[in-house]
C-alpha positions as CSV (number, residue, x, y, z in Angstrom):
1,M,-0.1,-0.3,0.2
2,S,1.3,3.7,-0.8
3,K,2.2,5.9,1.9
4,I,0.7,9.4,1.5
5,L,2.0,12.4,2.9
6,L,-0.2,15.6,3.3
7,L,1.6,19.1,3.6
8,T,0.8,22.5,4.1
9,P,3.4,24.6,2.2
10,P,4.1,28.2,3.7
11,F,3.0,30.2,4.5
12,V,-0.3,30.4,6.4
13,Q,-1.1,31.3,10.2
14,W,1.2,31.1,12.7
15,N,-1.1,30.0,15.6
16,N,-2.7,27.1,14.5
17,P,-2.7,24.5,11.5
18,Y,-4.8,25.0,8.2
19,P,-7.3,22.3,8.7
20,A,-7.3,20.6,5.7
21,T,-4.5,18.3,6.2
22,T,-6.3,17.0,9.6
23,V,-9.8,16.6,7.8
24,L,-8.3,14.2,4.9
25,T,-5.9,12.6,7.7
26,G,-9.0,11.7,9.7
27,Y,-10.7,10.3,6.6
28,L,-8.0,8.5,5.3
29,K,-7.0,6.9,8.9
30,S,-10.6,5.4,9.0
31,K,-10.5,3.6,5.5
32,K,-7.1,2.0,6.8
33,Y,-4.6,3.8,4.8
34,D,-0.9,4.4,5.7
35,V,-1.3,8.7,6.1
36,A,0.9,10.8,7.5
37,Q,0.8,14.9,7.4
38,A,3.2,17.6,8.5
39,D,2.9,21.8,8.6
40,L,5.6,22.8,6.4
41,S,4.5,26.5,7.0
42,I,5.2,26.4,10.7
43,R,8.0,24.2,10.5
44,L,10.0,26.6,8.1
45,T,8.6,29.7,9.8
46,N,10.0,28.5,13.4
47,Y,13.5,28.3,11.5
48,I,13.5,31.4,9.8
49,F,13.0,32.9,13.5
50,S,16.0,31.0,15.3
51,K,19.3,31.6,16.1
52,A,20.7,29.5,13.2
53,G,18.2,30.8,10.5
54,L,18.7,34.6,11.5
55,T,22.6,33.9,11.4
56,R,22.1,32.9,8.0
57,I,19.8,35.7,7.1
58,F,22.1,38.2,8.2
59,E,25.4,36.8,6.6
60,S,23.5,36.4,3.3
61,A,22.1,39.6,3.6
62,K,25.5,41.2,4.3
63,K,26.3,40.1,0.6
64,L,23.1,41.1,-1.3
65,A,22.4,44.2,0.6
66,P,25.6,45.2,2.0
67,K,24.3,49.1,1.9
68,S,21.5,48.2,4.0
69,N,21.5,50.2,7.1
70,T,17.7,49.6,8.6
71,D,17.6,49.1,12.7
72,V,17.3,45.5,12.4
73,R,20.9,45.6,10.8
74,K,22.2,48.0,13.1
75,H,21.0,45.7,16.0
76,K,21.6,42.4,14.5
77,Q,23.4,40.7,17.1
78,Q,20.6,41.6,19.6
79,Y,18.3,40.1,17.5
80,V,20.5,36.5,17.4
81,D,21.0,36.7,21.0
82,T,17.1,37.3,21.7
83,I,15.2,35.5,18.7
84,D,14.8,31.8,20.4
85,F,14.0,33.1,23.9
86,V,11.2,35.8,21.6
87,R,9.8,32.6,19.6
88,Q,9.5,30.2,22.4
89,F,7.5,32.8,24.6
90,L,5.0,33.2,21.3
91,Q,4.8,29.7,21.4
92,A,4.4,29.2,25.6
93,G,3.5,32.6,26.7
94,D,5.1,32.3,30.1
95,Q,4.5,35.0,32.2
96,T,8.1,35.0,33.4
97,S,9.3,35.7,30.0
98,A,6.9,38.3,29.5
99,M,7.9,40.1,32.3
100,R,11.6,40.3,30.8
101,I,10.4,41.1,27.3
102,C,8.6,44.0,28.9
103,S,11.9,45.1,31.0
104,D,13.8,48.1,29.1
105,N,16.6,47.3,26.8
106,F,15.8,43.6,26.5
107,L,14.1,43.9,22.8
108,P,16.3,45.5,20.2
109,P,14.9,49.4,20.0
110,G,13.2,50.9,16.9
111,N,10.9,48.3,16.7
112,A,8.3,50.4,14.0
113,G,4.7,51.0,15.1
114,I,5.2,51.2,18.6
115,D,3.2,53.8,20.2
116,E,4.3,54.2,24.2
117,D,0.7,55.6,24.8
118,N,-0.8,53.4,22.9
119,L,0.8,50.7,25.0
120,E,0.1,52.0,28.4
121,W,-4.0,52.6,27.0
122,A,-4.3,49.3,26.3
123,F,-2.2,47.0,28.3
124,G,-1.9,49.3,31.5
125,T,1.0,48.1,34.2
126,V,0.3,44.5,34.8
127,G,-0.9,42.9,31.3
128,F,2.6,41.7,30.8
129,T,2.0,38.7,28.8
130,E,-0.4,40.6,26.1
131,K,1.7,43.7,25.9
132,A,5.0,41.0,25.5
133,R,3.2,39.3,22.7
134,Y,2.3,42.8,21.0
135,L,5.8,43.9,21.6
136,S,7.5,40.4,20.2
137,T,4.9,40.8,17.1
138,Q,6.2,44.0,16.2
139,Y,9.8,42.4,16.9
140,V,9.2,39.4,14.4
141,N,7.5,42.3,12.1
142,A,10.6,44.0,11.8
143,I,12.6,40.8,10.9
144,G,10.3,40.4,8.1
145,N,10.4,43.4,7.0
146,Y,14.6,43.1,6.9
147,I,14.0,40.3,5.0
148,R,12.0,41.3,2.5
149,K,14.2,44.5,1.7
150,T,17.3,41.8,1.9
151,I,16.5,38.4,0.8
152,S,13.2,38.8,-1.1
153,E,10.5,41.0,-1.6
154,E,8.1,38.4,-2.3
155,Y,8.4,37.2,1.5
156,G,5.8,37.6,4.1
157,L,4.8,36.4,7.4
158,N,2.0,34.3,6.1
159,R,2.4,34.4,2.4
160,Y,5.1,33.9,-0.5
161,A,5.3,35.4,-3.8
162,E,1.5,36.3,-4.0
163,T,1.8,39.3,-6.1
164,I,2.6,37.1,-9.1
165,C,0.5,34.4,-8.1
166,H,-2.9,36.5,-7.2
167,S,-5.1,36.5,-10.7
168,A,-2.4,34.7,-12.7
169,T,-4.3,34.1,-15.7
170,Q,-1.2,33.2,-17.6
171,F,1.4,30.9,-16.0
172,D,4.4,32.7,-17.6
173,D,5.4,35.0,-14.1
174,I,5.3,32.1,-12.2
175,Y,7.2,29.5,-14.4
176,N,9.8,31.9,-14.9
177,R,10.2,32.7,-11.4
178,L,10.4,28.7,-10.3
179,K,13.2,28.4,-13.2
180,A,15.1,31.2,-11.5
181,E,18.2,30.7,-9.0
182,N,17.0,30.0,-5.5
183,N,16.9,32.5,-2.8
184,L,17.6,31.8,0.9
185,L,14.0,31.5,1.7
186,D,13.7,28.8,-1.1
187,I,16.7,26.8,0.0
188,F,15.5,26.8,3.4
189,M,12.4,25.4,2.5
190,D,14.2,22.9,0.6
191,E,15.9,21.6,3.7
192,Q,13.0,21.4,5.5
193,L,11.0,19.8,3.0
194,D,13.8,17.4,2.5
195,E,13.9,16.5,6.6
196,I,10.2,15.5,5.9
197,I,10.8,13.3,3.1
198,V,13.5,11.7,4.7
199,E,11.5,11.2,7.7
200,H,8.4,9.8,6.2
201,S,9.5,8.1,2.8
202,P,5.9,9.0,1.3
203,Q,4.9,7.3,-2.2
204,I,2.3,10.1,-2.8
205,V,2.6,13.7,-1.5
206,G,-0.5,16.0,-1.2
207,F,0.0,19.7,-0.7
208,T,-3.2,21.7,0.1
209,I,-3.2,24.9,-1.6
210,P,-5.6,27.6,0.3
211,F,-4.3,31.0,-1.0
212,A,-2.7,32.5,-3.7
213,G,0.2,33.1,-1.6
214,N,1.0,29.2,-1.0
215,L,0.6,28.6,-4.9
216,Y,4.4,29.4,-5.2
217,S,5.4,27.7,-2.2
218,A,3.8,24.3,-3.0
219,L,4.7,24.3,-6.7
220,K,8.7,25.3,-5.4
221,C,8.4,22.1,-3.2
222,A,7.3,20.3,-5.9
223,K,9.9,21.1,-8.2
224,F,11.9,20.2,-5.5
225,L,10.6,16.7,-5.1
226,K,10.6,15.7,-9.0
227,A,14.3,16.5,-8.7
228,N,15.4,14.9,-6.0
229,Y,12.3,12.0,-5.6
230,P,11.4,11.4,-9.0
231,G,9.1,8.5,-7.9
232,I,7.0,10.3,-5.7
233,K,3.6,11.3,-7.2
234,I,2.5,14.5,-6.4
235,V,-1.3,15.9,-5.7
236,F,-2.4,19.8,-5.8
237,G,-5.9,20.5,-3.8
238,G,-7.5,22.9,-1.9
239,G,-9.3,26.6,-1.9
240,Y,-7.1,28.4,-4.2
241,V,-7.3,25.2,-6.8
242,N,-11.0,25.0,-6.2
243,T,-11.5,28.6,-7.1
244,D,-9.2,29.3,-9.4
245,L,-8.0,26.5,-11.5
246,R,-11.5,25.1,-12.7
247,Q,-10.9,26.0,-16.4
248,L,-7.3,24.9,-16.3
249,Q,-5.6,25.0,-19.9
250,E,-1.7,25.3,-19.0
251,P,0.0,22.1,-19.2
252,R,3.4,23.4,-17.9
253,I,2.2,22.8,-14.4
254,F,2.4,18.9,-14.8
255,E,6.0,19.5,-14.8
256,F,5.4,20.1,-11.2
257,T,2.5,18.0,-10.1
258,D,0.7,14.5,-11.5
259,F,-2.9,15.1,-10.2
260,I,-5.1,17.9,-9.1
261,C,-8.3,17.8,-7.7
262,L,-11.1,20.0,-7.3
263,D,-13.6,20.3,-4.3
264,D,-13.5,18.2,-1.3
265,G,-10.8,16.0,-1.4
266,E,-11.5,12.8,0.5
267,I,-12.8,10.5,-2.4
268,P,-10.8,12.2,-5.3
269,L,-7.4,11.3,-2.9
270,E,-8.8,8.1,-2.1
271,R,-9.2,7.1,-5.8
272,I,-6.1,8.5,-6.8
273,I,-4.1,6.3,-4.1
274,Q,-6.1,3.2,-5.6
275,Y,-4.8,4.1,-9.1
276,V,-1.4,4.7,-7.9
277,G,-1.5,1.2,-6.1
278,G,-2.7,-0.3,-9.4
279,N,-5.8,-1.2,-7.8
280,K,-8.1,0.9,-9.9
281,N,-8.1,2.2,-13.3
282,I,-7.1,5.9,-14.5
283,N,-10.8,6.5,-15.7
284,A,-11.8,5.9,-11.8
285,L,-10.5,9.3,-10.6
286,V,-12.9,11.6,-9.3
287,R,-12.8,15.5,-10.0
288,T,-9.2,15.6,-10.8
289,Y,-7.1,16.7,-14.0
290,V,-4.1,14.7,-15.3
291,L,-2.1,14.9,-18.3
292,C,-2.6,12.4,-21.0
293,N,-0.6,12.8,-24.4
294,K,0.5,16.1,-23.3
295,T,-3.0,17.1,-22.9
296,I,-4.8,17.9,-20.3
297,T,-7.9,15.6,-19.3
298,Y,-10.2,16.2,-16.4
299,I,-11.9,13.2,-15.1
300,D,-15.3,13.9,-13.3
301,N,-17.3,11.0,-11.6
302,S,-18.5,13.1,-9.0
303,E,-18.8,11.7,-5.6
304,N,-18.6,12.9,-2.2
305,I,-19.0,11.1,1.4
306,R,-21.8,12.5,3.8
307,F,-21.0,15.1,5.7
308,A,-22.8,14.1,8.7
309,N,-20.4,11.6,9.5
310,P,-18.6,10.4,13.0
311,I,-15.0,10.7,11.0
312,C,-13.0,13.4,13.3
313,P,-10.3,15.6,11.7
314,D,-7.0,14.1,13.0
315,Y,-4.0,16.0,14.6
316,A,-1.6,13.3,14.8
317,G,1.9,14.4,13.6
318,L,1.4,18.1,13.6
319,E,3.8,19.8,16.1
320,I,0.9,21.5,18.2
321,N,3.7,23.3,20.6
322,K,5.2,25.0,17.6
323,Y,2.8,27.5,16.8
324,M,2.6,30.8,17.8
325,S,0.5,33.5,18.8
326,V,1.1,37.3,18.1
327,I,-0.8,40.2,18.1
328,E,-0.8,43.0,15.4
329,L,-3.6,45.1,17.1
330,S,-4.4,45.0,20.8
331,N,-8.1,45.1,19.8
332,P,-9.7,42.4,21.8
333,M,-12.0,41.2,18.8
334,H,-9.4,41.1,16.1
335,K,-6.9,39.6,17.6
336,I,-8.4,36.1,17.7
337,W,-7.2,35.6,14.4
338,N,-4.0,35.0,15.4
339,D,-3.7,35.0,19.2
340,G,-4.1,31.2,20.8
341,F,-4.5,28.0,19.4
342,W,-7.9,27.5,17.7
343,N,-9.1,23.7,16.8
344,K,-10.8,24.1,13.6
345,L,-14.2,22.5,13.1
346,T,-16.8,22.7,10.5
347,L,-20.4,22.4,11.8
348,A,-22.1,22.2,8.0
349,H,-20.9,21.6,5.0
350,G,-21.8,24.7,2.5
351,C,-24.3,27.8,3.0
352,Y,-27.8,27.5,4.2
353,W,-28.5,30.6,2.6
354,K,-26.8,30.8,-0.3
355,K,-27.7,33.5,-2.0
356,C,-25.3,36.4,-1.7
357,T,-25.2,37.8,-5.2
358,F,-21.1,38.5,-4.8
359,C,-20.2,34.6,-3.2
360,D,-19.3,31.8,-4.9
361,T,-22.5,30.3,-5.2
362,A,-22.1,28.1,-8.1
363,L,-19.3,26.2,-6.4
364,D,-19.6,22.8,-4.0
365,Y,-18.2,24.4,-1.1
366,I,-21.4,26.8,-1.0
367,S,-23.8,25.5,-2.7
368,R,-24.0,21.7,-1.2
369,Y,-25.3,22.5,2.1
370,E,-25.3,19.5,4.6
371,P,-25.3,19.9,8.2
372,D,-23.6,17.5,10.7
373,T,-25.3,16.5,13.7
374,A,-25.0,18.0,16.8
375,L,-24.0,14.6,18.6
376,N,-21.5,13.9,16.1
377,I,-20.0,17.7,16.5
378,V,-19.6,17.3,20.4
379,D,-18.2,13.6,19.9
380,K,-15.4,15.5,17.9
381,I,-15.2,18.6,20.0
382,E,-14.3,15.9,22.9
383,Q,-11.9,13.7,20.5
384,I,-9.8,17.0,19.5
385,I,-9.2,18.2,22.9
386,H,-7.9,14.9,23.8
387,Q,-5.7,15.0,20.7
388,T,-4.5,18.7,21.0
389,G,-4.8,19.1,24.7
390,K,-6.6,22.6,23.7
391,T,-9.9,23.7,24.3
392,G,-10.6,27.0,22.2
393,F,-12.6,26.2,18.7
394,H,-13.2,27.8,15.9
395,F,-15.8,26.5,13.7
396,T,-15.1,27.3,10.3
397,D,-18.5,27.5,8.5
398,E,-19.4,29.8,5.7
399,A,-22.2,30.7,8.0
400,A,-23.4,28.9,11.3
401,P,-27.1,27.7,10.9
402,P,-28.7,28.9,14.3
403,K,-30.7,25.7,15.0
404,L,-27.6,23.6,14.8
405,L,-25.5,26.1,17.2
406,K,-28.4,25.7,19.3
407,D,-28.3,22.2,19.4
408,V,-24.4,21.7,19.6
409,A,-24.3,24.6,22.6
410,T,-27.7,22.6,24.7
411,E,-25.4,19.3,24.0
412,L,-22.1,21.1,25.1
413,V,-23.9,22.3,28.5
414,K,-25.2,19.1,29.0
415,R,-22.0,17.2,29.2
416,K,-20.2,19.8,31.1
417,I,-17.6,20.4,28.2
418,Q,-15.9,23.7,29.1
419,L,-14.6,25.0,26.0
420,T,-14.2,28.8,24.1
421,W,-15.4,29.0,20.8
422,W,-16.3,31.5,18.2
423,T,-17.9,31.3,14.3
424,N,-19.0,33.1,11.6
425,V,-22.7,34.1,11.3
426,R,-25.4,35.7,9.5
427,F,-27.2,38.3,11.5
428,E,-30.3,36.2,11.4
429,K,-33.3,37.2,13.9
430,A,-33.1,33.8,15.3
431,F,-30.0,35.3,17.2
432,D,-32.4,36.4,19.9
433,D,-31.9,37.2,23.9
434,G,-32.4,33.7,24.6
435,L,-30.2,31.8,22.1
436,C,-27.1,34.6,22.5
437,G,-27.5,33.4,26.1
438,L,-27.2,29.9,25.2
439,L,-24.2,30.2,23.5
440,A,-22.5,32.3,25.8
441,H,-23.4,30.0,28.3
442,S,-21.8,27.1,26.3
443,G,-18.4,29.2,25.8
444,C,-19.2,31.3,22.5
445,I,-17.2,34.4,23.0
446,A,-16.8,36.1,19.7
447,V,-18.9,36.1,16.1
448,S,-18.2,37.8,12.5
449,G,-20.6,38.4,10.0
450,G,-20.9,40.2,6.9
451,I,-23.0,43.4,7.2
452,E,-21.1,44.3,3.5
453,V,-22.5,47.5,2.3
454,A,-24.0,49.3,5.4
455,S,-26.9,50.2,2.8
456,D,-30.3,49.1,3.2
457,R,-30.6,49.7,-0.8
458,I,-27.3,47.5,-1.7
459,L,-28.1,44.6,0.7
460,K,-31.1,44.3,-1.2
461,L,-29.1,44.2,-4.2
462,I,-26.7,41.4,-2.6
463,D,-29.9,39.6,-1.4
464,K,-28.6,39.4,1.8
465,G,-31.8,38.7,3.8
466,V,-30.6,41.4,6.7
467,T,-31.2,44.9,7.0
468,I,-29.4,47.5,9.2
469,N,-32.1,47.6,11.6
470,Q,-31.7,43.8,12.1
471,A,-27.7,43.5,12.0
472,A,-28.2,46.4,14.9
473,I,-30.5,44.2,16.9
474,I,-28.9,41.1,16.4
475,A,-25.3,42.6,17.4
476,D,-26.9,44.3,20.3
477,S,-27.7,40.7,21.2
478,F,-24.4,39.1,21.0
479,T,-22.6,42.0,22.8
480,R,-25.2,42.5,25.4
481,H,-24.1,38.4,26.3
482,G,-20.3,39.2,26.1
483,I,-20.1,37.9,22.6
484,M,-17.9,40.3,20.6
485,V,-19.0,41.1,17.0
486,H,-16.6,41.4,13.9
487,A,-18.5,42.5,10.9
488,Y,-17.1,42.2,7.0
489,L,-17.8,45.2,5.1
490,M,-17.0,46.0,1.3
491,Y,-17.0,49.2,-0.9
492,G,-17.1,49.2,-4.4
493,F,-20.5,47.2,-4.7
494,P,-21.9,47.6,-8.8
495,S,-23.8,51.2,-8.4
496,Q,-22.7,52.1,-5.0
497,T,-22.2,56.1,-5.1
498,E,-20.2,58.5,-2.7
499,Q,-23.1,59.3,-0.7
500,E,-23.2,55.6,-0.1
501,T,-20.3,54.7,0.8
502,I,-19.7,57.9,3.5
503,D,-23.4,57.0,5.0
504,S,-22.2,53.4,5.4
505,L,-19.2,54.7,7.3
506,E,-21.3,56.4,9.2
507,T,-23.4,53.7,10.2
508,V,-20.4,51.5,11.2
509,R,-18.8,54.4,13.2
510,Q,-22.4,54.3,15.0
511,F,-22.4,50.6,15.7
512,F,-18.8,51.0,17.2
513,E,-19.6,53.9,19.6
514,L,-22.7,52.1,21.1
515,G,-21.0,49.1,21.2
516,L,-22.4,46.9,19.1
517,M,-19.3,46.0,17.2
518,Q,-15.7,45.7,18.6
519,S,-14.0,44.9,14.9
520,C,-14.4,45.1,11.6
521,Y,-12.6,45.2,8.3
522,F,-13.3,46.9,4.9
523,H,-12.6,45.0,1.8
524,R,-12.6,46.4,-1.8
525,F,-15.5,44.4,-3.7
526,A,-14.4,41.6,-6.2
527,L,-16.6,40.4,-9.1
528,T,-15.7,36.4,-9.3
529,A,-16.4,34.1,-12.0
530,H,-18.6,32.2,-10.1
531,S,-21.0,34.8,-8.3
532,P,-24.6,35.6,-9.5
533,I,-23.2,38.7,-10.4
534,A,-21.0,37.4,-13.0
535,Q,-23.4,35.3,-14.6
536,D,-25.9,38.0,-14.7
537,A,-23.9,41.2,-15.2
538,E,-26.7,43.5,-17.1
539,K,-28.9,43.2,-14.2
540,Y,-26.2,44.9,-11.9
541,K,-25.3,47.4,-14.2
542,I,-21.7,46.6,-15.3
543,K,-19.6,45.2,-18.3
544,I,-17.3,42.4,-17.7
545,T,-14.2,43.6,-19.5
546,G,-11.6,40.6,-18.8
547,P,-9.3,38.8,-18.4
548,A,-9.7,38.0,-22.2
549,N,-6.9,35.2,-22.0
550,H,-6.7,32.9,-19.7
551,T,-4.9,29.5,-19.8
552,F,-4.0,29.2,-16.2
553,A,-5.9,30.8,-13.0
554,L,-9.8,32.4,-13.4
555,N,-11.3,33.9,-10.6
556,D,-11.2,37.6,-10.5
557,L,-13.1,39.7,-13.1
558,F,-12.7,43.0,-14.5
559,F,-15.7,44.8,-15.0
560,A,-16.8,48.2,-15.7
561,D,-19.3,50.5,-13.6
562,E,-21.7,52.3,-15.2
563,E,-23.1,54.2,-12.4
564,G,-20.7,53.4,-9.5
565,C,-17.6,55.9,-8.1
566,K,-14.1,55.7,-8.3
567,H,-14.3,53.2,-5.2
568,E,-10.1,53.1,-5.1
569,K,-9.9,56.4,-3.6
570,F,-11.8,55.6,-0.5
571,T,-9.4,53.0,0.5
572,K,-6.8,55.0,2.6
573,G,-9.7,57.0,4.7
574,L,-11.9,53.9,5.2
575,N,-9.0,52.1,6.8
576,R,-7.9,55.1,9.2
577,A,-10.8,55.2,10.3
578,I,-11.8,51.9,11.3
579,Y,-8.2,51.6,12.6
580,N,-9.2,54.4,15.4
581,Y,-12.5,52.8,15.8
582,M,-11.3,49.9,16.8
583,H,-8.9,51.1,19.3
584,G,-12.3,53.3,21.1
585,I,-11.3,56.7,19.5
586,G,-12.2,59.2,16.5
587,Y,-16.3,58.4,17.2
588,D,-16.5,62.4,18.0
589,K,-14.9,63.1,14.5
590,P,-17.8,63.8,11.1
591,V,-16.9,60.3,9.0
592,N,-15.4,62.7,6.1
593,F,-12.7,63.8,8.5
594,W,-10.5,60.6,7.7
595,F,-10.4,61.4,4.1
596,D,-7.5,64.0,2.3
597,F,-10.3,64.8,-0.7
598,K,-13.6,66.0,-0.6
599,T,-16.6,64.3,0.1
600,P,-20.3,64.6,0.6
601,K,-21.3,64.7,4.3
602,T,-22.9,61.8,5.8
603,S,-27.4,62.3,5.2
604,L,-27.3,60.3,8.4
605,P,-28.2,61.7,11.7
606,R,-25.1,61.1,14.4
607,N,-27.9,59.5,16.1
608,S,-30.1,57.5,13.6
609,I,-29.0,54.2,15.7
610,V,-30.2,54.7,18.9
611,L,-31.1,52.0,21.7
612,T,-34.2,52.1,23.0
613,N,-33.9,49.7,25.6
614,S,-32.0,46.5,26.3
615,L,-33.9,44.7,23.7
616,K,-34.9,47.0,20.4
617,I,-32.9,49.4,18.8
618,R,-34.8,52.5,16.8
619,L,-33.3,53.7,13.2
620,S,-34.7,57.1,13.4
């Protein structure tokens, strides 16, 4: 039987593993296959931020950029002397280490972005652990900036070569970069990968590629395997593949991989194992691209396992103690993305709403809704806690169904399981006072959800099924029970005007001022090929203008908006406003204060959202 190794390529989050390999490992083990997994992302990160790795970085940078005169280089010996201590603190969060890090003169001076007044406001004089984690995050950010300036401008703490891979409709730039000479990060990656291969001796290696920022790393690793272990068969899959490579016509990618799978990977991967082992014909493959006679062939035979099943994600083989908690902002809601180890579990496959017009509703990961059962879910929670020793959970649903959340919370309370969890929701009327109280009692500390463009006109165009009034009432229900709220927002939706953008920001300001949300993020609207808007552009008064030629990736589309404004100019001002709101300041400023160009005044009264009592909100 072939041994399969599942890998997460660099770089993703520092604080917990991306969940794809744990889900696939659990499934393949249930079928008695010989499977192992490793997180090359955290392994490489640990090496870069070590005394040995940093010493090699400084030696290489001296040759590549001899005139570099950054603060990091000025204090390079202090960085080398402290890096292992800081990394181990980020892994363990020890209070005694925190006190040392917070003391004067331990960390090198000059870490960009540190505001002493803000530190005092955010952490006071006794919040050593979080303050030290924030200071340590600025410290590693400074090293990351130094690596970008000297070793590779393509490096990011949680991405690599993303600029050449994002919306890469042609393969040429990526291909040419793969043919170029290795930089030091590439050498590090090859070394760490080689150690993993020697340890496991697999016949098949599967890479999950969740984001564009992981594509180059996966290709680079695959290139190393083809050159040094030509007998290994290589499989690509994951979120990026599922969205961007559905119209693949580029045969050169098969110089680096043998199989490319779409959508849920359990059955496709099992068929590949059976095929490589000689137990299945190639025509039995499921949702898989292969290269036959120099021609790309897609073999469908679409088949999925039932999502409601007792098979639990398996964390075996992952180095749980190597993950690191970092704090970019002191805002308590915003920091949970990167602070703390969160076990990942999905309650339901797909989205129960699946109507939002900007969303990838045509794709399986959205369109095929299938919930698990509360009993299965809580059984898995208990198993995962036993595996990892961690009691934090992130339920990774597109939108967690209220009824299922109620059933899960009830079962958690019934079994007296103590955990901390958060998830993504729609601001449904079902999240009333009673349900929010139950969720908080079961361990819920935070929810995130889309308010999108905070405009009722555009929410109707989006078919969100939520109004501003409803979102405010539900956010109030959550926050009154101590559940923090993060809102996803967008600007640049087709037909959105300057006035609507300004009014949207005013609505957000009032949500913050009233304590209805603690965190949010504005992102620029992107038109994707698999959304209802793309399928009926005329209805939304836009014209799709490209890309005209695409042989590799296709997801983001170019379009002309016949009615909307020039949205790109709002980016800086929106970010400034939100940054201040998340720090609890700036509510007294008119919203056009944040922009360096003339904008319309908001058409909304500054008290258009009013808390009338503990349960109701009035929009005047």
